[in-house]
FIDRENTOR-49715 format. One line per field, with one value per atom (N, C-alpha, C): residue number from 1; residue in three letters; chain; atom name; x, y, z. Coordinates in nm, 3 decimals, always signed. Example, Ala and Ser with C-alpha at 12.3 -4.5 7.8 and 13.67 -1.06 7.14 Angstrom:
BEGIN
n = c(1|1|1|2|2|2) .
res = c(ALA|ALA|ALA|SER|SER|SER) .
chain = c(A|A|A|A|A|A) .
atom = c(N|CA|C|N|CA|C) .
c1 = c(+1.319|+1.230|+1.320|+1.285|+1.367|+1.290) .
c2 = c(-0.569|-0.450|-0.330|-0.225|-0.106|+0.003) .
c3 = c(+0.780|+0.780|+0.780|+0.708|+0.714|+0.787) .
//
This chain:
BEGIN
n = c(1|1|1|2|2|2|3|3|3|4|4|4|5|5|5|6|6|6|7|7|7|8|8|8|9|9|9|10|10|10|11|11|11|12|12|12|13|13|13|14|14|14|15|15|15|16|16|16|17|17|17|18|18|18|19|19|19|20|20|20|21|21|21|22|22|22|23|23|23|24|24|24|25|25|25|26|26|26|27|27|27|28|28|28|29|29|29|30|30|30|31|31|31|32|32|32|33|33|33|34|34|34|35|35|35|36|36|36|37|37|37|38|38|38|39|39|39|40|40|40|41|41|41|42|42|42|43|43|43|44|44|44|45|45|45|46|46|46|47|47|47|48|48|48|49|49|49|50|50|50|51|51|51|52|52|52|53|53|53|54|54|54|55|55|55|56|56|56|57|57|57|58|58|58|59|59|59|60|60|60|61|61|61|62|62|62|63|63|63|64|64|64|65|65|65|66|66|66|67|67|67|68|68|68|69|69|69|70|70|70|71|71|71|72|72|72|73|73|73|74|74|74|75|75|75|76|76|76|77|77|77|78|78|78|79|79|79|80|80|80|81|81|81|82|82|82|83|83|83|84|84|84|85|85|85|86|86|86|87|87|87|88|88|88|89|89|89|90|90|90|91|91|91|92|92|92|93|93|93|94|94|94|95|95|95|96|96|96|97|97|97|98|98|98|99|99|99|100|100|100|101|101|101|102|102|102|103|103|103|104|104|104|105|105|105|106|106|106|107|107|107|108|108|108) .
res = c(MET|MET|MET|LYS|LYS|LYS|SER|SER|SER|LEU|LEU|LEU|LEU|LEU|LEU|ARG|ARG|ARG|ASP|ASP|ASP|HIS|HIS|HIS|ASN|ASN|ASN|MET|MET|MET|ALA|ALA|ALA|ASP|ASP|ASP|TYR|TYR|TYR|ALA|ALA|ALA|HIS|HIS|HIS|GLU|GLU|GLU|VAL|VAL|VAL|ILE|ILE|ILE|LEU|LEU|LEU|ARG|ARG|ARG|ARG|ARG|ARG|ILE|ILE|ILE|LYS|LYS|LYS|GLU|GLU|GLU|PHE|PHE|PHE|GLN|GLN|GLN|ASP|ASP|ASP|GLU|GLU|GLU|LEU|LEU|LEU|ASP|ASP|ASP|ASP|ASP|ASP|ASN|ASN|ASN|HIS|HIS|HIS|GLU|GLU|GLU|VAL|VAL|VAL|ALA|ALA|ALA|LEU|LEU|LEU|GLN|GLN|GLN|LEU|LEU|LEU|ALA|ALA|ALA|SER|SER|SER|PHE|PHE|PHE|GLY|GLY|GLY|GLN|GLN|GLN|SER|SER|SER|ILE|ILE|ILE|THR|THR|THR|LEU|LEU|LEU|SER|SER|SER|VAL|VAL|VAL|THR|THR|THR|SER|SER|SER|ILE|ILE|ILE|GLY|GLY|GLY|TYR|TYR|TYR|SER|SER|SER|ASN|ASN|ASN|PRO|PRO|PRO|SER|SER|SER|THR|THR|THR|LEU|LEU|LEU|VAL|VAL|VAL|PHE|PHE|PHE|TYR|TYR|TYR|GLY|GLY|GLY|TYR|TYR|TYR|VAL|VAL|VAL|ASN|ASN|ASN|GLY|GLY|GLY|HIS|HIS|HIS|PRO|PRO|PRO|ALA|ALA|ALA|THR|THR|THR|LEU|LEU|LEU|ILE|ILE|ILE|GLN|GLN|GLN|HIS|HIS|HIS|MET|MET|MET|THR|THR|THR|GLN|GLN|GLN|LEU|LEU|LEU|ASN|ASN|ASN|PHE|PHE|PHE|LEU|LEU|LEU|LEU|LEU|LEU|LEU|LEU|LEU|SER|SER|SER|VAL|VAL|VAL|PRO|PRO|PRO|LYS|LYS|LYS|GLN|GLN|GLN|ASP|ASP|ASP|PRO|PRO|PRO|GLY|GLY|GLY|LYS|LYS|LYS|PRO|PRO|PRO|PRO|PRO|PRO|ARG|ARG|ARG|ARG|ARG|ARG|ILE|ILE|ILE|GLY|GLY|GLY|PHE|PHE|PHE|GLU|GLU|GLU|LEU|LEU|LEU|PRO|PRO|PRO|THR|THR|THR|GLU|GLU|GLU|ASP|ASP|ASP) .
chain = c(A|A|A|A|A|A|A|A|A|A|A|A|A|A|A|A|A|A|A|A|A|A|A|A|A|A|A|A|A|A|A|A|A|A|A|A|A|A|A|A|A|A|A|A|A|A|A|A|A|A|A|A|A|A|A|A|A|A|A|A|A|A|A|A|A|A|A|A|A|A|A|A|A|A|A|A|A|A|A|A|A|A|A|A|A|A|A|A|A|A|A|A|A|A|A|A|A|A|A|A|A|A|A|A|A|A|A|A|A|A|A|A|A|A|A|A|A|A|A|A|A|A|A|A|A|A|A|A|A|A|A|A|A|A|A|A|A|A|A|A|A|A|A|A|A|A|A|A|A|A|A|A|A|A|A|A|A|A|A|A|A|A|A|A|A|A|A|A|A|A|A|A|A|A|A|A|A|A|A|A|A|A|A|A|A|A|A|A|A|A|A|A|A|A|A|A|A|A|A|A|A|A|A|A|A|A|A|A|A|A|A|A|A|A|A|A|A|A|A|A|A|A|A|A|A|A|A|A|A|A|A|A|A|A|A|A|A|A|A|A|A|A|A|A|A|A|A|A|A|A|A|A|A|A|A|A|A|A|A|A|A|A|A|A|A|A|A|A|A|A|A|A|A|A|A|A|A|A|A|A|A|A|A|A|A|A|A|A|A|A|A|A|A|A|A|A|A|A|A|A|A|A|A|A|A|A|A|A|A|A|A|A|A|A|A|A|A|A|A|A|A|A|A|A) .
atom = c(N|CA|C|N|CA|C|N|CA|C|N|CA|C|N|CA|C|N|CA|C|N|CA|C|N|CA|C|N|CA|C|N|CA|C|N|CA|C|N|CA|C|N|CA|C|N|CA|C|N|CA|C|N|CA|C|N|CA|C|N|CA|C|N|CA|C|N|CA|C|N|CA|C|N|CA|C|N|CA|C|N|CA|C|N|CA|C|N|CA|C|N|CA|C|N|CA|C|N|CA|C|N|CA|C|N|CA|C|N|CA|C|N|CA|C|N|CA|C|N|CA|C|N|CA|C|N|CA|C|N|CA|C|N|CA|C|N|CA|C|N|CA|C|N|CA|C|N|CA|C|N|CA|C|N|CA|C|N|CA|C|N|CA|C|N|CA|C|N|CA|C|N|CA|C|N|CA|C|N|CA|C|N|CA|C|N|CA|C|N|CA|C|N|CA|C|N|CA|C|N|CA|C|N|CA|C|N|CA|C|N|CA|C|N|CA|C|N|CA|C|N|CA|C|N|CA|C|N|CA|C|N|CA|C|N|CA|C|N|CA|C|N|CA|C|N|CA|C|N|CA|C|N|CA|C|N|CA|C|N|CA|C|N|CA|C|N|CA|C|N|CA|C|N|CA|C|N|CA|C|N|CA|C|N|CA|C|N|CA|C|N|CA|C|N|CA|C|N|CA|C|N|CA|C|N|CA|C|N|CA|C|N|CA|C|N|CA|C|N|CA|C|N|CA|C|N|CA|C|N|CA|C|N|CA|C|N|CA|C|N|CA|C|N|CA|C|N|CA|C|N|CA|C|N|CA|C|N|CA|C|N|CA|C|N|CA|C|N|CA|C|N|CA|C|N|CA|C) .
c1 = c(+0.970|+0.874|+0.754|+0.710|+0.593|+0.614|+0.734|+0.759|+0.754|+0.782|+0.774|+0.631|+0.536|+0.396|+0.324|+0.390|+0.328|+0.319|+0.205|+0.186|+0.222|+0.334|+0.382|+0.307|+0.210|+0.128|-0.004|-0.022|-0.148|-0.137|-0.252|-0.258|-0.200|-0.212|-0.158|-0.007|+0.062|+0.206|+0.240|+0.168|+0.190|+0.163|+0.060|+0.025|+0.142|+0.199|+0.312|+0.432|+0.463|+0.577|+0.555|+0.435|+0.403|+0.414|+0.360|+0.368|+0.512|+0.595|+0.737|+0.803|+0.775|+0.834|+0.784|+0.655|+0.599|+0.659|+0.673|+0.731|+0.874|+0.954|+1.091|+1.092|+1.003|+0.995|+0.950|+0.847|+0.789|+0.890|+0.972|+1.071|+1.176|+1.192|+1.290|+1.232|+1.101|+1.037|+1.060|+1.065|+1.073|+0.931|+0.921|+0.792|+0.700|+0.746|+0.664|+0.607|+0.634|+0.590|+0.517|+0.432|+0.354|+0.368|+0.326|+0.331|+0.204|+0.222|+0.109|+0.148|+0.049|+0.073|+0.029|+0.111|+0.070|+0.031|-0.092|-0.148|-0.160|-0.121|-0.123|-0.199|-0.284|-0.351|-0.496|-0.532|-0.670|-0.679|-0.579|-0.578|-0.537|-0.511|-0.463|-0.382|-0.314|-0.236|-0.319|-0.333|-0.410|-0.318|-0.324|-0.246|-0.338|-0.314|-0.393|-0.313|-0.365|-0.304|-0.356|-0.272|-0.313|-0.326|-0.435|-0.453|-0.439|-0.476|-0.458|-0.464|-0.416|-0.412|-0.464|-0.549|-0.602|-0.587|-0.636|-0.629|-0.741|-0.766|-0.859|-0.797|-0.758|-0.701|-0.807|-0.773|-0.636|-0.562|-0.631|-0.558|-0.597|-0.669|-0.716|-0.648|-0.598|-0.543|-0.634|-0.652|-0.742|-0.665|-0.666|-0.599|-0.705|-0.703|-0.798|-0.725|-0.794|-0.732|-0.815|-0.745|-0.811|-0.748|-0.833|-0.791|-0.850|-0.764|-0.809|-0.900|-0.869|-0.946|-1.074|-1.106|-1.228|-1.194|-1.276|-1.250|-1.243|-1.149|-1.131|-1.085|-1.128|-1.086|-1.046|-0.926|-0.878|-0.879|-0.954|-0.959|-0.885|-0.778|-0.689|-0.647|-0.654|-0.598|-0.446|-0.381|-0.238|-0.152|-0.200|-0.121|-0.129|-0.222|-0.239|-0.178|-0.107|-0.060|+0.067|+0.057|+0.171|+0.145|+0.239|+0.226|+0.363|+0.367|+0.488|+0.468|+0.560|+0.555|+0.606|+0.529|+0.566|+0.576|+0.661|+0.666|+0.592|+0.483|+0.404|+0.398|+0.383|+0.369|+0.248|+0.260|+0.148|+0.027|-0.090|-0.215|-0.250|-0.218|-0.249|-0.120|-0.065|+0.062|+0.061|-0.057|-0.066|-0.069|-0.075|-0.083|+0.042|+0.069|+0.181|+0.154|+0.259|+0.238|+0.158|+0.070|-0.008|+0.083|+0.084|+0.160|+0.063|+0.096|+0.012|+0.033|-0.074|-0.064|-0.087|+0.007|-0.009|+0.094|+0.068|+0.165|+0.198|+0.325|+0.368|+0.355|+0.323|+0.316|+0.451|+0.447|+0.571|+0.598|+0.717|+0.758|+0.716|+0.648|+0.610|+0.521) .
c2 = c(-0.672|-0.614|-0.560|-0.632|-0.589|-0.450|-0.421|-0.292|-0.177|-0.204|-0.100|-0.055|-0.143|-0.112|-0.061|-0.064|-0.029|+0.122|+0.168|+0.309|+0.332|+0.396|+0.418|+0.530|+0.591|+0.695|+0.641|+0.511|+0.450|+0.401|+0.386|+0.344|+0.205|+0.115|-0.020|-0.017|+0.073|+0.084|+0.143|+0.249|+0.308|+0.204|+0.124|+0.016|-0.081|-0.120|-0.214|-0.156|-0.029|+0.036|+0.045|+0.085|+0.096|-0.040|-0.144|-0.277|-0.323|-0.295|-0.333|-0.261|-0.132|-0.054|-0.105|-0.133|-0.184|-0.320|-0.405|-0.537|-0.525|-0.436|-0.414|-0.369|-0.276|-0.225|-0.336|-0.407|-0.514|-0.626|-0.657|-0.764|-0.734|-0.608|-0.567|-0.568|-0.589|-0.584|-0.711|-0.697|-0.814|-0.867|-0.974|-1.039|-0.962|-0.851|-0.772|-0.646|-0.626|-0.504|-0.534|-0.438|-0.447|-0.316|-0.316|-0.197|-0.115|+0.016|+0.109|+0.228|+0.301|+0.423|+0.541|+0.643|+0.766|+0.864|+0.911|+1.002|+1.139|+1.242|+1.376|+1.476|+1.429|+1.521|+1.550|+1.526|+1.547|+1.649|+1.734|+1.832|+1.773|+1.646|+1.576|+1.457|+1.396|+1.278|+1.153|+1.067|+0.944|+0.827|+0.724|+0.603|+0.493|+0.443|+0.337|+0.208|+0.108|-0.025|-0.096|-0.109|-0.156|-0.308|-0.355|-0.498|-0.533|-0.440|-0.464|-0.332|-0.338|-0.220|-0.259|-0.174|-0.199|-0.074|-0.083|+0.031|+0.022|+0.135|+0.142|+0.239|+0.186|+0.272|+0.370|+0.490|+0.532|+0.588|+0.628|+0.709|+0.693|+0.589|+0.575|+0.459|+0.486|+0.383|+0.370|+0.248|+0.223|+0.145|+0.198|+0.136|+0.090|-0.039|-0.098|-0.129|-0.111|-0.144|-0.096|-0.053|-0.012|+0.116|+0.205|+0.324|+0.313|+0.310|+0.294|+0.174|+0.064|-0.059|-0.064|+0.043|+0.048|+0.031|-0.045|-0.061|+0.074|+0.086|+0.212|+0.182|+0.268|+0.260|+0.400|+0.413|+0.539|+0.527|+0.615|+0.621|+0.748|+0.732|+0.844|+0.853|+0.973|+0.997|+0.987|+0.920|+0.893|+1.019|+1.131|+1.254|+1.319|+1.276|+1.331|+1.241|+1.138|+1.036|+1.077|+1.086|+1.111|+1.034|+0.950|+0.881|+0.841|+0.812|+0.767|+0.623|+0.534|+0.395|+0.391|+0.328|+0.318|+0.174|+0.150|+0.023|+0.046|-0.027|-0.011|-0.145|-0.141|-0.268|-0.344|-0.476|-0.555|-0.539|-0.546|-0.518|-0.625|-0.749|-0.858|-0.931|-0.906|-0.968|-1.120|-1.181|-1.327|-1.392|-1.311|-1.364|-1.325|-1.397|-1.357|-1.217|-1.143|-1.010|-1.017|-0.920|-0.911|-0.857|-0.923|-0.877|-0.849|-0.749|-0.716|-0.825|-0.896|-1.007|-0.962|-0.990|-0.959|-1.036|-1.047|-1.104|-0.998|-0.976|-0.879|-0.940|-0.857|-0.908|-0.965|-1.065|-1.123|-1.065|-1.084|-1.033|-1.125|-1.237|-1.336|-1.275) .
c3 = c(-2.493|-2.585|-2.511|-2.408|-2.331|-2.271|-2.219|-2.155|-2.256|-2.384|-2.485|-2.509|-2.486|-2.509|-2.384|-2.273|-2.146|-2.128|-2.079|-2.050|-1.903|-1.878|-1.742|-1.671|-1.736|-1.674|-1.621|-1.629|-1.585|-1.441|-1.377|-1.237|-1.215|-1.313|-1.293|-1.275|-1.343|-1.326|-1.188|-1.149|-1.016|-0.907|-0.925|-0.832|-0.818|-0.929|-0.928|-0.855|-0.881|-0.816|-0.665|-0.624|-0.481|-0.413|-0.476|-0.417|-0.399|-0.497|-0.485|-0.367|-0.353|-0.243|-0.107|-0.098|+0.028|+0.060|-0.041|-0.017|+0.034|-0.027|+0.019|+0.166|+0.200|+0.337|+0.432|+0.392|+0.474|+0.500|+0.401|+0.415|+0.522|+0.559|+0.660|+0.802|+0.816|+0.948|+1.027|+1.159|+1.245|+1.270|+1.347|+1.370|+1.465|+1.519|+1.610|+1.547|+1.417|+1.350|+1.218|+1.181|+1.057|+0.981|+0.855|+0.771|+0.791|+0.798|+0.798|+0.711|+0.665|+0.588|+0.672|+0.679|+0.744|+0.635|+0.643|+0.544|+0.608|+0.536|+0.594|+0.508|+0.420|+0.329|+0.367|+0.491|+0.534|+0.647|+0.661|+0.767|+0.900|+0.901|+1.021|+0.975|+1.068|+1.036|+1.065|+0.966|+0.978|+0.949|+1.033|+1.009|+0.961|+0.841|+0.779|+0.782|+0.852|+0.851|+0.727|+0.626|+0.494|+0.491|+0.430|+0.408|+0.261|+0.173|+0.029|-0.046|-0.170|-0.256|-0.393|-0.448|-0.582|-0.668|-0.790|-0.881|-0.983|-1.046|-1.158|-1.259|-1.375|-1.478|-1.527|-1.560|-1.584|-1.462|-1.354|-1.257|-1.110|-1.074|-0.936|-0.865|-0.744|-0.657|-0.536|-0.487|-0.374|-0.267|-0.146|-0.032|+0.066|+0.100|+0.194|+0.323|+0.436|+0.563|+0.680|+0.785|+0.909|+0.962|+1.015|+1.087|+1.227|+1.326|+1.466|+1.484|+1.415|+1.428|+1.348|+1.274|+1.193|+1.045|+0.970|+0.827|+0.757|+0.664|+0.592|+0.450|+0.358|+0.218|+0.173|+0.122|+0.067|-0.084|-0.149|-0.296|-0.334|-0.411|-0.434|-0.581|-0.637|-0.770|-0.757|-0.851|-0.835|-0.833|-0.887|-0.880|-0.742|-0.659|-0.525|-0.417|-0.458|-0.367|-0.294|-0.162|-0.074|+0.054|+0.094|+0.221|+0.271|+0.400|+0.467|+0.508|+0.468|+0.515|+0.658|+0.745|+0.886|+0.931|+1.027|+1.098|+1.229|+1.249|+1.371|+1.445|+1.578|+1.651|+1.599|+1.590|+1.538|+1.628|+1.567|+1.638|+1.740|+1.711|+1.803|+1.838|+1.959|+1.997|+1.996|+2.005|+2.008|+1.871|+1.766|+1.630|+1.551|+1.442|+1.356|+1.299|+1.262|+1.206|+1.076|+1.058|+0.935|+0.825|+0.714|+0.598|+0.485|+0.407|+0.293|+0.190|+0.160|+0.066|-0.076|-0.162|-0.303|-0.382|-0.510|-0.602|-0.705|-0.725|-0.825|-0.964|-1.063|-1.200|-1.243|-1.328|-1.380|-1.517|-1.564|-1.695|-1.808|-1.777|-1.879|-1.984) .
//
């Protein structure tokens, strides 16, 4: 019943779909690699090492992380969203790989 009332055009739904895809990708990585996003909509290629993802309905997604070791936040309208999921060597070889921490919504 809940899915019948859900607006699939809202950012919260896009957020959920993206998190599921990232989790699937992340689950295939070995202990020497982490997830990063390659962004190509700024006239150059930027690699964002994502730490978390948020949203603001109706249409904004927010990606938090690091670019070249510096804190970065990407605020993006969901219709403008294009990125490539990458497997990159972990930033600190002496530590466990960083994983994007999140909990997916349940159907309850």
